[in-house]
N, C-alpha and C positions, 0 to 999 in steps of 0.2 A: 177942272179940265186942264190939260197940259198941251203945250205946242212945241213943235220942233223949230228952233230958230233958223235952221238952214233951209229946210224944204217947206216949212209952214204947215205941216200936217198937224192936225189937232186931234188929241186923244182924250176920250172921256173916261178912260179907265185910269183911275187914280193910282192903281198899283204899278203902272208902267213908269219907268224912269228914263228909258232911252228910246229913241226913235227906231221904229221897226224898219224903216227904209234906209237910213244912212247911219244909224247908231249914235247920233249926237244926243247929248243929254237934253231932256225935255225941260221946258220952263213953264211955270204956272201961267195960265191964261185967265185974265180977269173978266172976260166976257162970259158971264154965267148963262147966257141964252144959247150959246153954241151947243148943239147937240150932236154934230157929226164931225167927222174928220175930213178935211179937204185941203187942197193946196190952192194957192192963190191963182195960178194960171191953168191948172189942169182940173178935169172933173175929179170928183171924190172917188178914190179907189185905194185899195190896200193891196200891195203886191207881196203876196206871201212866198213868191218863188225865190226871192233874193234874201238870203240870210243876212242877218246883221253882220257888219264888218268886225264888230268886236263884241264880245260877251263879257260882262262884268259879273263877277260872283260876289256874293256877300263877303263882307270883311271876315277874314279868318286870322286866327293867331298864328304868326309865322314862328315855326320852331326851328332852332338851330340844330345842325347835325351833331350827333353824340360826340362828345370829346374823347379822343383816343386815350387809352390807358396811359397813365403816367410812365415816363421812361425810368423813373427811380424804382418802381415796382419791378419793371422788367430786368433792371440790373441786379436787384436783390435775388430774383429767381435764377438768373445766370450764375451768380456767386454761390447760391445754395447748391446748384447742380454740380459746379466745379468741386466744392467741398465734399459733396457726396461721392464723386468719382475718386477723389484722392483718398477718402476714407476707405472705400472699397479696395483700392490698390494696396494701402497699408495693411489692411486685414488679410488680403490675399498673400502678401509677402510674409506676414507673421505665420499664417497657416502653413505656407510652404516650408518655412524654416523649422517649425515644430515637426512637420512630417519628415523632413530630412533627418533631423536629430533622432527622432524615434526609430527611423529605419536603420540609422547607423548603430544605435545602441543594440537593436535587435540582432544586427549582423555580428557585432562584437560578441554579444552573449552567445550566439550560436557557434562562433569559432573558438570561444574560450574553452579550455579543458574543464570538464565537470569536476567539481569539488567532491572528493570522496567522502561519503557519509560514514560516520562512526559506526562500527559494527561491534556489538556486544560479544563478549567471550574472549578467548585468547587470541591475541593478534598474531598473525603469521608474517614472518619476515619475507618480503617480496624477493623473488629470485632476480638477480641482475640480468638485465637485457643487454644486447650488443650496444645500445646507446648509453648505458651507464658507464661513464668514464670517471675513474677515481683520480683526482688531481693530487699530486704530492703536496703535502704541507711543508712549511719551512723546517719543521723538526725532522720530517722524513728526508728532505733534500739534504740537509746538513745535520746529520745525527750528532748529538752530543757524545763525547767520548765516555766510555764506561769508566767505573772507578779504577779498574786495573789499568786502563789506558792512561788515565790522569796521573796515577802514581808513576807510570813509566815516563810520561812527559816531565813530571816533576824531577825525577832522578836525572834525566838528561840535562835539565836546566841547572840543577844544583851543581853538577860537575863543572859546567861552564862558569857559574858564579864563583866557585872556588878558584878557578883559573884567573878570573878577573882580579880577585883580591891578591892573589900571589903575585901577578904581574905588576899591580899597583905598588905593593910593598917593596918589591925588589927593583922597581924602576924600569921594568920591561915595557917601554912605550910601543915597541913594534907589535908585540902580541896584543897589547891593549887596543891598539888602533884597529886590528883586524876584528876584534870582538865587538867594539862599539859601532853603532850605526852612524851614518853620516849626519842624521838629525838628532843625535843623542843629546839629552838634557839631564843635568844632575842638579839637585837642590840640597844644599848642606843644612846643618842644624840651625844656622842663622837665617835661612831662607834665601841665601844667595844662589843665583843660578849660574851654571857652567854649561858650555856646549862642548863638543868633542875636542876642539882645538885647545880651549882653555884648560880642560881637564888633563889632557896629555902634557901641556906645558907645566901644570902644577905638579904632576907626578915626576916630571923630568927634573924640576928644580928642587924638589924636596928629597933630602937624603936621610933626614932624621927618621928613626923608627923602622928602618928597613930590616933591622935585626931583632926587633921586638917580637916577643911571642904573641900569638893571636889564636883565637878559637871561634868556631862557629856554633851558634845555638841551634835550636830545633828549627827546621825549615817548615813553614806552613804554606800550604797551597791556597792562594786566594781565588784564582780562576785558571781555567785551562781549556784550550781547544787545540786543533791541529796546527794553528798558526800563531797563537799568542798564549803565553804562560806568565802569570803573575805570582811571585813568591814573596814571603816576608820572613825575616829571621833577625837574630841579634848577633852582631859581630863584637867580640870582646878583644881589645888590644891592651896588653899589660906592659906599660913602660917600667923601666927599672926604678926602684925607690919611689913609686907613685901608685896611686889607686888605679885599678883597671878602668879603662874607658869603654863603656858599653854604649853601642849605637844600634838603633833599630833601622834596618834597611828594607825598603820595599822596592823590588826590582821587576821591571816589565821587559820580557824577552819576546822577540818576534822572529819568525823563521824567514830567512832570506838566503837565496841560493842554496837551499838544502841544509843550512846550519842555523843554530840559534845565536842571535846577536842581541846585545843589551841596548834597549832603546830609551829607557827612563829609569832614573834612580832618585829616591827620596830618603833623606837621613833624618832621624829624630833621636835626641839624646834620651837615654833611659837611665 
């Protein structure tokens, strides 16, 4: 039997652990002869109208709430989503670039003139259209003189060259000055160079040989155009009681103010 220590109620039901009146824990009663539940001061009764102030349930295992997912996994998922978005953006940009280039190439190919395909058989010369413009070539712009014209230019220059030799041998510096250009250069057989002034001074100071006989060899035309003529010939001067002096002269004449003038002279001993 069990007894409530507060109200004194005795219970014979060994399965009860708490008082049905006040809910206190029952204690074992050593009076084995007691067969009824009673209170010390009140007649025996059981009031079922008042529920116990507390109910105790059998011991149960207390389970903790589930642990939320780790924040590390959440960060990994976010990073993977960001990488996926960036990858999609890159692929989209590459696709747009490829599409743009393909469209541009197609446009250029459409606008380009078609390449004519070879046609078997005799090719026909296409007739010129109003857009066919024939540009003049350098040869057409400045045609080279014909052989007859070259000979005419050569003859003009030869006459001037003979006048130069005559003026130099007789000391006519005035005529020589009019024929020589201002930038005239002469190279003698020793390689010494003379300009216009030194050449005229040399002719003025040299009196020897003015009466010596001289002769012109064959005049060869090196080159010729309307403004420049180059000739080459051998001048022979025969001093008295001496061997003839043979000198090869290469002369370059240019046309200035409508007349031929000597610009360059080179002498070689023959």
